[in-house]
DOTILO-970466 format. One record per residue (C-alpha): residue in one letter; x, y, z. Coordinates in steps of 0.25 Angstrom, whole numbers, padded with zeros to 4 digits, always signed. Layout:
<pts>
AXYZ ...
</pts>
This chain:
<pts>
X+0012+0013-0092 X+0018+0019-0106 X+0017+0018-0120 X+0019+0023-0135 X+0011+0032-0141 X+0003+0031-0151 X+0003+0015-0147 X+0000+0015-0132 X-0001+0002-0125 X-0013-0005-0126 X-0014-0010-0111 X-0013-0005-0098 X+0000-0012-0091 X-0004-0014-0076 X+0003-0007-0067 X+0017-0006-0076 X+0026+0006-0073 X+0030+0013-0085 X+0045+0013-0089 X+0044+0028-0090 X+0041+0036-0079 X+0042+0050-0071 X+0051+0059-0078 X+0045+0070-0075 X+0049+0080-0063 X+0058+0090-0070 X+0047+0090-0084 X+0035+0098-0084 X+0026+0102-0094 X+0033+0117-0095 X+0045+0110-0099 X+0040+0101-0109 X+0032+0114-0115 X+0046+0122-0116 X+0054+0112-0123 X+0042+0106-0131 X+0052+0107-0144 X+0066+0102-0137 X+0071+0092-0146 X+0081+0088-0133 X+0076+0083-0119 X+0083+0088-0106 X+0085+0073-0104 X+0096+0070-0114 X+0109+0077-0112 X+0111+0089-0123 X+0124+0082-0126 X+0121+0068-0128 X+0120+0061-0139 X+0105+0059-0139 X+0103+0076-0138 X+0110+0076-0151 X+0101+0067-0159 X+0095+0075-0170 X+0082+0083-0165 X+0072+0074-0173 X+0076+0062-0164 X+0066+0061-0155 X+0070+0061-0140 X+0063+0050-0132 X+0061+0048-0116 X+0063+0034-0114 X+0062+0032-0098 X+0062+0045-0089 X+0067+0035-0078 X+0058+0040-0068 X+0054+0033-0054 X+0041+0026-0058 X+0045+0018-0070 X+0045+0004-0070 X+0058+0000-0078 X+0059-0015-0081 X+0072-0022-0077 X+0079-0033-0083 X+0086-0040-0073 X+0101-0047-0076 X+0110-0050-0065 X+0102-0041-0053 X+0093-0045-0043 X+0086-0033-0045 X+0084-0020-0052 X+0075-0006-0049 X+0074+0006-0055 X+0070+0018-0045 X+0071+0033-0044 X+0086+0037-0042 X+0086+0043-0027 X+0095+0054-0025 X+0100+0056-0040 X+0096+0068-0048 X+0089+0065-0060 X+0092+0069-0073 X+0078+0070-0078 X+0064+0069-0071 X+0061+0066-0057 X+0070+0055-0054 X+0080+0046-0060 X+0078+0030-0059 X+0089+0021-0051 X+0090+0008-0058 X+0097-0003-0049 X+0099-0017-0047 X+0107-0027-0039 X+0117-0034-0048 X+0120-0048-0046 X+0132-0050-0055 X+0148-0049-0053 X+0153-0043-0064 X+0147-0032-0074 X+0134-0037-0080 X+0120-0029-0085 X+0112-0031-0072 X+0099-0025-0078 X+0091-0017-0087 X+0078-0009-0086 X+0068-0007-0097 X+0067+0008-0101 X+0059+0008-0112 X+0051-0002-0119 X+0049-0001-0135 X+0053+0013-0134 X+0048+0023-0144 X+0057+0027-0156 X+0068+0023-0165 X+0078+0026-0152 X+0092+0030-0156 X+0097+0035-0143 X+0096+0030-0128 X+0099+0039-0117 X+0098+0040-0102 X+0104+0047-0089 X+0111+0037-0080 X+0116+0038-0065 X+0128+0031-0059 X+0135+0032-0046 X+0148+0026-0040 X+0138+0014-0034 X+0130+0011-0047 X+0137-0002-0050 X+0136+0000-0065 X+0145-0002-0076 X+0137+0000-0088 X+0124+0007-0092 X+0115+0008-0104 X+0103+0003-0112 X+0098-0010-0117 X+0089-0010-0130 X+0083-0020-0137 X+0080-0016-0152 X+0071-0019-0164 X+0080-0029-0171 X+0075-0041-0163 X+0088-0046-0159 X+0082-0057-0151 X+0078-0047-0141 X+0092-0044-0136 X+0095-0031-0131 X+0105-0021-0136 X+0113-0014-0125 X+0124-0001-0123 X+0129+0003-0111 X+0140+0015-0106 X+0150+0012-0095 X+0144+0018-0082 X+0156+0025-0078 X+0149+0039-0073 X+0143+0044-0060 X+0128+0052-0060 X+0122+0055-0072 X+0125+0053-0085 X+0117+0052-0099 X+0120+0039-0107 X+0114+0037-0121 X+0116+0027-0133 X+0113+0026-0148 X+0104+0014-0150 X+0109+0015-0165 X+0125+0014-0163 X+0134+0002-0160 X+0131+0004-0144 X+0121-0006-0142 X+0124-0020-0143 X+0119-0033-0136 X+0122-0036-0122 X+0133-0045-0123 X+0140-0034-0131 X+0139-0023-0121 X+0153-0026-0114 X+0161-0026-0127 X+0154-0013-0132 X+0156+0000-0127 X+0143+0008-0126 X+0146+0023-0128 X+0136+0032-0129 X+0130+0038-0142 X+0140+0047-0150 X+0138+0061-0149 X+0131+0062-0163 X+0121+0054-0160 X+0111+0056-0170 X+0123+0053-0181 X+0125+0040-0175 X+0126+0028-0186 X+0118+0017-0183 X+0126+0003-0180 X+0123-0008-0189 X+0120-0016-0176 X+0112-0004-0171 X+0098-0009-0162 X+0085-0009-0172 X+0077+0002-0168 X+0066+0004-0163 X+0071-0001-0148 X+0062-0012-0143 X+0067-0006-0127 X+0078+0000-0120 X+0085-0003-0106 X+0094+0003-0097 X+0104-0007-0092 X+0116-0006-0084 X+0128-0015-0080 X+0133-0017-0066 X+0147-0018-0063 X+0146-0028-0052 X+0135-0034-0043 X+0129-0026-0032 X+0119-0015-0034 X+0119-0007-0047 X+0112+0007-0051 X+0111+0017-0062 X+0101+0029-0062 X+0094+0032-0076 X+0086+0044-0079 X+0080+0048-0093 X+0081+0038-0103 X+0080+0044-0116 X+0082+0042-0131 X+0083+0047-0145 X+0075+0042-0157 X+0078+0042-0171 X+0067+0048-0179 X+0057+0037-0186 X+0045+0041-0195 X+0037+0028-0188 X+0039+0032-0174 X+0026+0037-0167 X+0025+0051-0164 X+0025+0050-0149 X+0026+0040-0139 X+0018+0043-0125 X+0022+0037-0110 X+0014+0039-0098 X+0021+0033-0086 X+0022+0034-0071 X+0025+0026-0059 X+0015+0015-0053 X+0016+0017-0038 X+0021+0027-0029 X+0021+0033-0013 X+0007+0036-0006 X+0003+0050-0008 X+0011+0052-0018 X+0009+0057-0032 X+0009+0050-0047 X+0019+0056-0057 X+0020+0050-0070 X+0024+0055-0084 X+0021+0057-0099 X+0032+0056-0110 X+0030+0059-0123 X+0041+0055-0133 X+0038+0063-0146 X+0045+0058-0159 X+0037+0067-0168 X+0043+0082-0174 X+0031+0087-0167 X+0027+0090-0151 X+0015+0079-0147 X+0005+0085-0136 X-0001+0076-0127 X-0011+0076-0116 X-0010+0067-0104 X-0022+0065-0094 X-0017+0057-0083 X-0026+0052-0071 X-0024+0043-0058 X-0036+0035-0051 X-0036+0024-0041 X-0035+0011-0045 X-0039+0002-0033 X-0043-0010-0042 X-0030-0007-0050 X-0037-0007-0063 X-0029-0014-0075 X-0036-0013-0088 X-0029-0011-0100 X-0031+0003-0107 X-0036+0005-0121 X-0025+0005-0133 X-0028+0020-0139 X-0029+0014-0154 X-0034-0001-0153 X-0042+0000-0138 X-0045-0012-0128 X-0038-0026-0128 X-0052-0032-0131 X-0045-0045-0127 X-0041-0043-0113 X-0052-0049-0105 X-0059-0058-0116 X-0061-0073-0115 X-0049-0081-0121 X-0045-0095-0122 X-0036-0105-0127 X-0037-0118-0137 X-0026-0127-0135 X-0027-0141-0141 X-0042-0143-0143 X-0045-0138-0128 X-0050-0123-0124 X-0043-0118-0113 X-0049-0105-0105 X-0038-0096-0105 X-0039-0081-0103 X-0025-0077-0104 X-0025-0072-0119 X-0034-0060-0114 X-0032-0059-0098 X-0025-0047-0099 X-0013-0053-0090 X+0000-0053-0096 X+0009-0066-0094 X-0005-0076-0096 X-0004-0084-0108 X-0010-0099-0113 X+0003-0109-0113 X+0006-0124-0114 X+0019-0131-0116 X+0026-0143-0116 X+0019-0149-0130 X+0026-0160-0137 X+0031-0156-0151 X+0018-0155-0160 X+0010-0152-0149 X+0005-0137-0145 X+0004-0132-0160 X-0007-0121-0157 X-0015-0114-0147 X-0028-0105-0149 X-0032-0093-0141 X-0045-0087-0142 X-0052-0073-0137 X-0067-0070-0137 X-0067-0054-0136 X-0082-0056-0133 X-0086-0048-0146 X-0082-0045-0160 X-0068-0036-0160 X-0062-0030-0171 X-0049-0032-0168 X-0037-0021-0172 X-0026-0026-0165 X-0019-0037-0156 X-0008-0038-0147 X-0003-0051-0140 X+0007-0053-0128 X+0014-0066-0131 X+0018-0069-0117 X+0030-0080-0119 X+0032-0079-0134 X+0043-0089-0135 X+0029-0099-0135 X+0023-0090-0147 X+0023-0092-0162 X+0012-0089-0171 X-0003-0085-0168 X-0014-0085-0177 X-0028-0076-0176 X-0041-0079-0179 X-0057-0074-0176 X-0070-0078-0174 X-0083-0071-0171 X-0088-0083-0163 X-0078-0091-0158 X-0081-0101-0168 X-0073-0100-0180 X-0061-0092-0181 X-0055-0085-0192 X-0041-0081-0195 X-0037-0066-0194 X-0030-0063-0207 X-0016-0058-0205 X-0015-0065-0191 X-0010-0079-0193 X+0003-0083-0190 X+0007-0071-0182 X+0020-0073-0176 X+0021-0071-0160 X+0033-0080-0157 X+0043-0072-0148 X+0035-0060-0148 X+0036-0055-0133 X+0026-0048-0127 X+0016-0039-0132 X+0014-0037-0148 X+0004-0033-0159 X-0002-0043-0167 X-0003-0038-0180 X-0018-0038-0185 X-0019-0035-0201 X-0033-0028-0199 X-0045-0029-0189 X-0052-0041-0188 X-0063-0044-0180 X-0066-0055-0170 X-0075-0061-0158 X-0065-0071-0156 X-0050-0071-0158 X-0042-0084-0159 X-0026-0085-0158 X-0020-0097-0165 X-0006-0098-0158 X+0004-0108-0166 X+0017-0111-0173 X+0012-0114-0187 X+0010-0128-0183 X+0022-0132-0176 X+0024-0132-0160 X+0024-0121-0154 X+0039-0122-0148 X+0046-0112-0139 X+0053-0100-0148 X+0064-0100-0139 X+0074-0110-0148 X+0080-0115-0134 X+0066-0121-0131 X+0061-0123-0144 X+0056-0137-0140 X+0047-0132-0131 X+0032-0130-0137 X+0023-0123-0129 X+0010-0116-0133 X+0008-0101-0128 X-0002-0091-0131 X-0001-0074-0128 X-0002-0068-0115 X-0013-0058-0120 X-0020-0053-0132 X-0024-0039-0134 X-0034-0037-0144 X-0039-0023-0149 X-0051-0017-0157 X-0050-0003-0157 X-0051+0010-0147 X-0063+0016-0141 X-0062+0031-0137 X-0067+0027-0123 X-0055+0016-0121 X-0045+0027-0120 X-0050+0033-0107 X-0043+0030-0094 X-0050+0020-0085 X-0059+0024-0072 X-0052+0015-0060 X-0054+0022-0048 X-0054+0036-0042 X-0047+0046-0049 X-0036+0052-0042 X-0031+0064-0053 X-0030+0068-0068 X-0024+0076-0077 X-0022+0082-0090 X-0008+0087-0096 X-0003+0089-0110 X+0011+0088-0114 X+0019+0091-0128 X+0030+0083-0132 X+0041+0090-0141 X+0046+0085-0154 X+0055+0072-0155 X+0056+0072-0138 X+0050+0068-0127 X+0041+0075-0117 X+0037+0072-0101 X+0023+0076-0095 X+0024+0073-0082 X+0010+0066-0075 X+0009+0072-0060 X-0002+0069-0051 X-0004+0078-0038 X-0013+0069-0032 X-0007+0060-0021 X-0010+0046-0022 X-0013+0038-0010 X-0009+0022-0008 X-0016+0015-0019 X-0017+0011-0033 X-0020+0020-0044 X-0022+0021-0060 X-0013+0032-0067 X-0020+0034-0082 X-0017+0042-0093 X-0021+0047-0106 X-0012+0053-0115 X-0018+0061-0129 X-0008+0064-0139 X-0008+0065-0155 X-0011+0051-0156 X-0023+0049-0147 X-0025+0047-0131 X-0017+0035-0125 X-0022+0029-0110 X-0010+0025-0100 X-0013+0020-0084 X-0003+0014-0074 X-0005+0009-0061 X+0000+0019-0048 X+0000+0014-0034 X+0004+0022-0022 X+0010+0017-0011 X+0006+0015+0003 X+0014+0024+0012 X+0014+0012+0024 X+0027+0006+0026 X+0027-0007+0032 X+0037-0012+0042 X+0037-0026+0040 X+0046-0037+0046 X+0047-0051+0048 X+0032-0052+0053 X+0027-0047+0038 X+0018-0057+0032 X+0022-0053+0018 X+0034-0058+0010 X+0038-0054-0005 X+0045-0067-0013 X+0059-0058-0017 X+0070-0060-0026 X+0075-0045-0026 X+0080-0037-0013 X+0080-0025-0020 X+0066-0025-0019 X+0065-0025-0004 X+0062-0009-0002 X+0049-0013-0012 X+0045-0025-0003 X+0044-0018+0010 X+0037-0006+0005 X+0027-0018-0001 X+0026-0022+0015 X+0032-0036+0014 X+0041-0041+0025 X+0047-0055+0020 X+0055-0058+0007 X+0055-0073+0001 X+0069-0072-0005 X+0069-0082-0018 X+0085-0080-0021 X+0092-0085-0009 X+0094-0099-0018 X+0103-0108-0013 X+0112-0109-0024 X+0113-0093-0023 X+0122-0095-0011 X+0128-0109-0011 X+0133-0109-0026 X+0142-0122-0021 X+0143-0131-0009 X+0146-0124+0004 X+0148-0111-0003 X+0138-0100+0002 X+0137-0086-0002 X+0128-0076-0001 X+0134-0063-0006 X+0135-0067-0021 X+0138-0055-0031 X+0126-0062-0038 X+0116-0064-0028 X+0119-0058-0015 X+0110-0064-0006 X+0117-0056+0006 X+0113-0043+0000 X+0099-0049-0003 X+0095-0052+0012 X+0101-0040+0016 X+0094-0032+0008 X+0081-0039+0013 X+0085-0039+0027 X+0088-0024+0026 X+0074-0022+0019 X+0068-0028+0033 X+0062-0039+0024 X+0063-0053+0030 X+0068-0064+0021 X+0063-0078+0017 X+0074-0084+0009 X+0070-0097+0001 X+0083-0105-0002 X+0082-0116-0013 X+0087-0120-0027 X+0098-0131-0026 X+0112-0125-0030 X+0117-0132-0042 X+0129-0140-0035 X+0119-0146-0026 X+0106-0149-0034 X+0103-0164-0036 X+0097-0161-0049 X+0099-0175-0058 X+0100-0167-0072 X+0103-0153-0068 X+0092-0148-0071 X+0084-0139-0061 X+0095-0141-0050 X+0091-0129-0042 X+0078-0137-0040 X+0083-0150-0036 X+0087-0154-0022 X+0101-0152-0017 X+0109-0164-0016 X+0112-0163-0002 X+0100-0156+0006 X+0112-0152+0015 X+0117-0143+0006 X+0102-0134+0007 X+0105-0136+0021 X+0118-0130+0021 X+0113-0118+0012 X+0102-0115+0022 X+0111-0117+0034 X+0121-0105+0027 X+0110-0095+0023 X+0102-0095+0036 X+0117-0094+0043 X+0118-0081+0035 X+0106-0076+0035 X+0100-0081+0049 X+0101-0075+0063 X+0111-0085+0068 X+0127-0081+0066 X+0136-0094+0062 X+0150-0096+0064 X+0158-0094+0052 X+0160-0110+0052 X+0147-0113+0049 X+0146-0103+0037 X+0149-0106+0023 X+0150-0092+0016 X+0164-0085+0014 X+0159-0073+0023 X+0154-0081+0035 X+0142-0072+0037 X+0130-0077+0046 X+0118-0071+0054 X+0114-0061+0045 X+0100-0062+0051 X+0093-0058+0039 X+0085-0070+0036 X+0076-0078+0045 X+0066-0087+0037 X+0072-0097+0027 X+0064-0104+0016 X+0069-0118+0011 X+0068-0120-0004 X+0055-0115-0012 X+0043-0123-0017 X+0049-0138-0016 X+0034-0144-0019 X+0033-0137-0032 X+0034-0149-0044 X+0049-0151-0049 X+0053-0146-0063 X+0049-0132-0059 X+0049-0131-0044 X+0061-0126-0035 X+0063-0141-0030 X+0065-0152-0039 X+0063-0162-0027 X+0051-0169-0019 X+0046-0161-0008 X+0051-0171+0002 X+0065-0168-0003 X+0062-0155+0000 X+0058-0157+0014 X+0073-0165+0016 X+0079-0153+0010 X+0070-0141+0018 X+0073-0150+0032 X+0090-0149+0030 X+0088-0134+0026 X+0078-0129+0038 X+0087-0137+0048 X+0100-0129+0042 X+0091-0115+0043 X+0089-0118+0058 X+0103-0123+0060 X+0108-0108+0055 X+0098-0100+0062 X+0088-0106+0072 X+0079-0094+0072 X+0078-0096+0055 X+0065-0099+0051 X+0063-0111+0040 X+0051-0110+0029 X+0049-0122+0020 X+0050-0120+0005 X+0038-0113-0001 X+0029-0123-0005 X+0021-0121-0016 X+0005-0125-0020 X+0004-0127-0004 X-0004-0139-0004 X-0009-0145+0010 X-0001-0158+0005 X+0013-0152+0004 X+0012-0144+0016 X+0009-0155+0024 X+0021-0163+0018 X+0030-0151+0028 X+0023-0159+0040 X+0021-0173+0034 X+0035-0175+0028 X+0043-0182+0038 X+0059-0182+0040 X+0067-0194+0044 X+0067-0189+0060 X+0050-0187+0060 X+0052-0172+0056 X+0045-0164+0046 X+0049-0150+0037 X+0038-0145+0046 X+0046-0146+0059 X+0056-0138+0050 X+0047-0126+0046 X+0045-0113+0051 X+0037-0110+0041 X+0029-0117+0031 X+0030-0109+0018 X+0020-0110+0006 X+0018-0105-0008 X+0004-0101-0015 X+0002-0094-0028 X-0013-0093-0034 X-0008-0089-0050 X-0021-0081-0056 X-0030-0087-0046 X-0037-0078-0035 X-0030-0082-0022 X-0042-0083-0015 X-0047-0092-0026 X-0035-0100-0029 X-0033-0115-0028 X-0020-0118-0038 X-0006-0113-0037 X+0000-0110-0050 X+0013-0110-0044 X+0012-0125-0038 X+0003-0130-0049 X+0011-0126-0062 X+0005-0138-0070 X-0009-0131-0069 X-0014-0144-0062 X-0016-0136-0048 X-0017-0143-0035 X-0024-0158-0032 X-0031-0149-0021 X-0040-0138-0025 X-0038-0130-0013 X-0039-0114-0012 X-0026-0105-0009 X-0033-0101+0003 X-0037-0113+0007 X-0022-0119+0006 X-0018-0108+0015 X-0028-0112+0024 X-0024-0126+0025 X-0008-0123+0026 X-0011-0114+0037 X-0020-0125+0045 X-0010-0136+0043 X+0001-0126+0049 X-0007-0123+0061 X-0009-0137+0063 X+0005-0141+0061 X+0013-0130+0064 X+0005-0119+0069 X+0018-0109+0072 X+0023-0112+0058 X+0020-0099+0049 X+0016-0101+0035 X+0021-0092+0024 X+0016-0093+0009 X+0030-0087+0002 X+0026-0086-0011 X+0012-0081-0017 X+0008-0071-0028 X+0003-0067-0041 X+0011-0067-0056 X+0007-0056-0065 X+0005-0062-0079 X+0010-0076-0081 X+0004-0089-0078 X+0002-0086-0064 X-0002-0072-0065 X-0013-0061-0070 X-0012-0046-0068 X-0005-0036-0059 X-0019-0032-0055 X-0022-0046-0052 X-0010-0047-0043 X-0011-0034-0036 X-0024-0039-0031 X-0022-0054-0028 X-0008-0053-0020 X-0015-0046-0008 X-0026-0056-0008 X-0016-0067-0009 X-0007-0063+0002 X-0019-0061+0012 X-0025-0075+0008 X-0013-0080+0014 X-0010-0072+0026 X-0025-0075+0028 X-0025-0089+0029 X-0011-0093+0036 X+0001-0088+0030 X+0010-0080+0039 X+0018-0074+0028 X+0014-0073+0013 X+0026-0070+0002 X+0021-0064-0011 X+0029-0069-0023 X+0037-0058-0027 X+0042-0045-0027 X+0046-0042-0041 X+0042-0049-0055 X+0032-0046-0066 X+0037-0055-0077 X+0024-0063-0080 X+0028-0078-0077 X+0025-0088-0065 X+0029-0078-0054 X+0038-0069-0061 X+0027-0060-0062 X+0023-0060-0048 X+0030-0048-0043 X+0024-0036-0035 X+0035-0028-0040 X+0037-0028-0056 X+0051-0032-0063 X+0051-0016-0067 X+0052-0013-0052 X+0037-0007-0052 X+0027-0012-0042 X+0015-0020-0047 X+0001-0015-0040 X+0003-0029-0031 X+0013-0022-0024 X+0004-0013-0018 X-0007-0022-0016 X+0003-0030-0008 X+0008-0018-0001 X-0007-0015+0004 X-0008-0028+0009 X+0005-0028+0016 X+0001-0016+0023 X-0014-0019+0026 X-0011-0032+0032 X+0001-0027+0039 X-0001-0034+0054 X-0008-0045+0051 X-0004-0057+0057 X-0014-0067+0059 X-0012-0079+0051 X-0027-0080+0049 X-0036-0071+0043 X-0050-0077+0040 X-0057-0073+0028 X-0069-0068+0030 X-0082-0072+0021 X-0095-0067+0017 X-0106-0073+0006 X-0095-0068-0005 X-0085-0078-0007 X-0076-0068-0017 X-0074-0059-0005 X-0061-0061+0002 X-0061-0052+0016 X-0050-0054+0027 X-0050-0048+0041 X-0036-0046+0044 X-0030-0043+0058 X-0019-0033+0059 X-0017-0033+0074 X-0024-0019+0078 X-0033-0019+0067 X-0040-0028+0055 X-0040-0025+0040 X-0051-0032+0032 X-0047-0036+0018 X-0056-0039+0007 X-0056-0042-0008 X-0062-0052-0019 X-0055-0062-0027 X-0061-0058-0040 X-0068-0047-0047 X-0076-0038-0034 X-0085-0041-0024 X-0093-0034-0013 X-0086-0034+0001 X-0101-0038+0008 X-0097-0032+0020 X-0101-0016+0027 X-0088-0012+0034 X-0092+0003+0035 X-0082+0014+0033 X-0067+0006+0032 X-0053+0010+0027 X-0051+0003+0015 X-0036+0000+0008 X-0037-0005-0005 X-0027-0015-0011 X-0017-0004-0015 X-0018+0003-0002 X-0027+0014-0005 X-0036+0018+0007 X-0049+0023+0008 X-0060+0023+0019 X-0074+0019+0013 X-0088+0013+0017 X-0086-0003+0016 X-0100-0009+0012 X-0104-0023+0007 X-0102-0017-0007 X-0087-0013-0005 X-0079-0019-0018 X-0069-0030-0016 X-0061-0032-0028 X-0048-0042-0030 X-0041-0030-0025 X-0042-0032-0007 X-0045-0021+0002 X-0040-0018+0017 X-0051-0012+0026 X-0049-0007+0039 X-0057+0002+0049 X-0069-0005+0046 X-0081+0002+0053 X-0088-0011+0053 X-0082-0023+0054 X-0093-0031+0059 X-0096-0039+0045 X-0080-0043+0047 X-0082-0048+0061 X-0093-0057+0056 X-0086-0062+0046 X-0075-0066+0054 X-0083-0072+0063 X-0089-0081+0052 X-0074-0084+0047 X-0070-0088+0061 X-0081-0098+0062 X-0077-0104+0048 X-0062-0104+0051 X-0064-0112+0065 X-0072-0122+0058 X-0062-0125+0046 X-0052-0127+0058 X-0060-0138+0065 X-0061-0145+0053 X-0047-0145+0050 X-0038-0158+0050 X-0024-0162+0049 X-0017-0175+0045 
</pts>
């Protein structure tokens, strides 16, 4: 939630924490007022080069480095990266300093990570500085900054570092215009010393970065593999005066989560580039936000986006394709069609119907994958029949313009219908990447934003819930300097979802800012192997967050066969770059039960005929996979083994950390993109070899099949019907049946297709709902192997991309999806996955963003795990009324029941009079209310207990039992 004035953001970005945070505790209005004419900041040491700059050079606060600031990590040679409060270290400024840490997977010195400190920093930055903290255990060789300048430079970064040769705090600074910054390949050859004492007199080098800078990252290099960390506080800059600079910038920020009964804190930062004081008024408020309001804010100059929600469609090769991706308000969605022959795919048309004529003054686009874009022409129509080209908006170059950009509008124009023509001047739309130049694809924008001016009423904060607290304060920013204003609230916030809003008024007018805030439940769950909730994971460093979430299991995706078995009969589980022992120990010590899946054939054993997709082909000798399973289970299982059994150098066995093993992953997915380039029969043969070796190594170990994708009954029944030469079948070697199921953009209650299993967009041969598939599998299990659990080890919801929608939708859908599984025979259900926010298939499905902040879905899942804690029944029948859009379940928690209800779409009345009840909403907010027939249900589930009138529920349960008895009597099996 950050913006630069006088051009603030045109959209509210859902629940994204600012790169700037609380830097407030040591500052107050009295301090700011008393020092209003100071040209120096107490942050910058008086003897530093930056402090010696001319007084008229503005001092800028780029990042205060406080907790609550989401700092996106670009991972290199690491498995996890975090930025969190540095406990026990006295900050140089503010309330806390940040500790940046990572687990390095390298053997020699190398850059391990960089964190985004400032995107599009204001001003023409000449110097960058910060306080950095090191300890003897830091495992750091160099620290510094990475910048992207304005030269184009093919997007290549420039890096400057200094040796990490001190302990404690040290001020580190760099001059962007001397010879310090160089491409990364030159870093080891250059000595990156601090700026000269007389920094203002430094002569720019001929190869100096071109200002203004496009971004600034904090970087460091690890000395060796293992844990590495650096403390950071108060990143500042000095900018060279430029008449074109805006007079000032404004940044409003705050955390997006905190503990229940805590208070919200944030800050206002004003960077003043002018030679006069800047007066600013801040009016801010906090409201409850139970439905996660996510409508975009109005731009203070050009108003609201008129495209969002408008009808949009595609015309391609003479066909109209109903496709709403251009105006759906969702990241990562677009129209694309690829693999054309040369001469095909020359153009595609995209249309918007605004519903009424608009006088368009500004247009922006979000490119999506800019490798496949070339040029676009705009045309308008009053009635959707004849289109007239917009003057000055033909042949607009959009190639390689990643992200969001302005589309030049030479003069305002009127349109009811807007047409975009994507083309390449009559040539095939080939890839802009020279390495893929022969690949031809038609692609469109992710999103178009269209504006027609501001209305006064549009600059008011929306009312989304109950007002908790509101306040108005004023501040003054001194000339050529920055100022900070605390945003402090005194009302303790109970568990739940909140909406922080601020209206900032300065010389350039008023601007709005908003941010989601979540107060966490104080209830700590004691989870163990009996937990019914799991998470797909790759980074053990997130174990504390998973425990707090309330999951008891992790399905670990990086115990790949080749990681520990690089050559025949060579096994190593403690490699410097892939420390499996360390990771398993982290999970085990955290109390999380581990389900690893062992797959991907190592290069030395692949049966690939042409050297392609080596990891996906079956091994040449299935016994090698059996050996890999034996060695793995001998090490991590419960049984001690003699040294003669072990092929590891350390001869470790019987660690008793892992008790369940999954053999391969999705072997039923089609060849060419799945993880198995063989037949399902070949997989079953490999599976038996692996399963027998698991039991041989540890008779107590539990074996699961690979997670099958798509879960059609014809596939599942092959586990029973496929026969080995001795008459046995895969089911005989299976302790757990393992399945996967995704629903993409569909509602889980109504979904029929699985976009993970049917990537050809053709869908399944049989049209059957997700819910009915789960019921059929549970029935099949009850008939053929009643004691065998069924685990659904992959389900989830992307944000953006071909399978995803918004964060709001993800937060509403995940608890409903998981309840659907638990109600219909699944003993355990694992969400995919813990971290990931890149809009792409499965890459955007994390409940934690890549900047380490929590998505709203983290909190709705945390509510679910707490409300269903203690539920053990494998079947919980759906309760039905005459309204098919109402979903209800009454869960038996042992000592009591919890009644859950929601609707898959829009809103619906509950239709039951339950009297006075205790209601917990999807984000954990509690209330005691009268639940009547008119009680409003939404896409976010509610959890109801202490029901004073349970009779309507009892009646529905009687009817549900009767339906279930009739259904079971009609079952038949081959």
